[in-house]
C-alpha positions as CSV (number, residue, x, y, z in Angstrom):
1,M,-25.5,1.2,19.6
2,S,-22.3,2.5,21.1
3,D,-19.9,4.8,19.2
4,K,-16.9,3.3,21.0
5,P,-14.7,0.9,19.0
6,T,-14.2,-2.7,20.1
7,F,-10.8,-4.0,20.9
8,L,-10.9,-6.0,17.7
9,Q,-11.7,-3.0,15.6
10,I,-8.8,-1.0,17.1
11,R,-6.4,-3.9,16.7
12,V,-7.4,-4.5,13.0
13,A,-7.4,-0.8,12.2
14,N,-3.8,-0.6,13.5
15,N,-2.7,-3.8,11.9
16,L,-1.6,-5.3,15.3
17,S,-1.3,-9.0,16.0
18,L,-2.5,-10.6,19.3
19,E,1.2,-11.6,19.7
20,A,2.5,-8.1,19.5
21,I,0.0,-6.8,22.1
22,A,0.6,-9.8,24.4
23,E,4.4,-9.3,24.2
24,K,4.1,-5.5,24.9
25,A,1.7,-6.2,27.8
26,N,3.9,-9.1,29.1
27,V,0.8,-11.4,29.3
28,P,0.0,-14.7,27.7
29,I,-1.5,-14.4,24.2
30,E,-4.5,-16.3,25.5
31,D,-5.3,-13.3,27.8
32,V,-5.4,-10.9,24.9
33,Y,-7.5,-13.4,22.8
34,Y,-10.1,-13.9,25.5
35,L,-10.3,-10.2,26.5
36,E,-10.9,-9.4,22.8
37,A,-13.6,-12.0,22.8
38,G,-15.4,-10.3,25.7
39,V,-14.4,-12.7,28.5
40,P,-14.3,-10.9,31.9
41,Y,-10.7,-10.4,33.2
42,P,-9.1,-9.0,36.3
43,Q,-8.7,-5.2,36.2
44,E,-4.9,-5.6,36.5
45,V,-4.7,-7.7,33.3
46,I,-7.1,-5.3,31.4
47,D,-4.9,-2.4,32.4
48,K,-1.8,-4.1,31.1
49,I,-3.4,-5.0,27.8
50,L,-5.1,-1.6,27.2
51,G,-1.8,0.1,28.2
52,A,0.1,-2.0,25.6
53,L,-2.6,-1.2,23.0
54,S,-2.2,2.5,23.8
55,E,1.5,2.4,23.5
56,L,1.4,0.5,20.2
57,T,-1.2,2.8,18.7
58,G,-0.3,6.2,20.2
59,E,-3.9,6.6,21.4
60,H,-5.1,6.4,25.0
61,Y,-7.4,3.4,25.5
62,T,-9.3,2.6,28.7
63,M,-12.4,0.6,29.6
64,N,-14.3,3.9,29.2
65,N,-13.5,4.3,25.5
66,V,-13.3,0.7,24.3
67,E,-16.5,-1.3,23.8
68,S,-17.0,-4.9,25.3
69,I,-14.2,-5.0,27.8
70,Y,-15.4,-6.5,31.1
71,A,-13.7,-6.6,34.5
72,L,-14.1,-9.6,36.7
73,E,-16.0,-9.1,39.9
74,G,-14.1,-10.5,42.9
75,G,-11.3,-13.1,42.8
76,P,-8.5,-13.8,40.4
77,H,-9.1,-15.2,36.9
78,E,-8.1,-18.9,36.7
């Protein structure tokens, strides 16, 4: 089992809403919801969302230190 926190664990521990993260990342709330649920996303969207999470929490989050974040292989997410 990994010692890395999930996106959901980080969000709940910091009392952040999906809406707050989506607004900060300038992405649709659905993107944050599905990323949190483990749906693969384009690296660009992941970077925006993790960047927003980092700004809102004061910690530095990347795919390397957050569990269950998956990048899409290949083309854009539809």
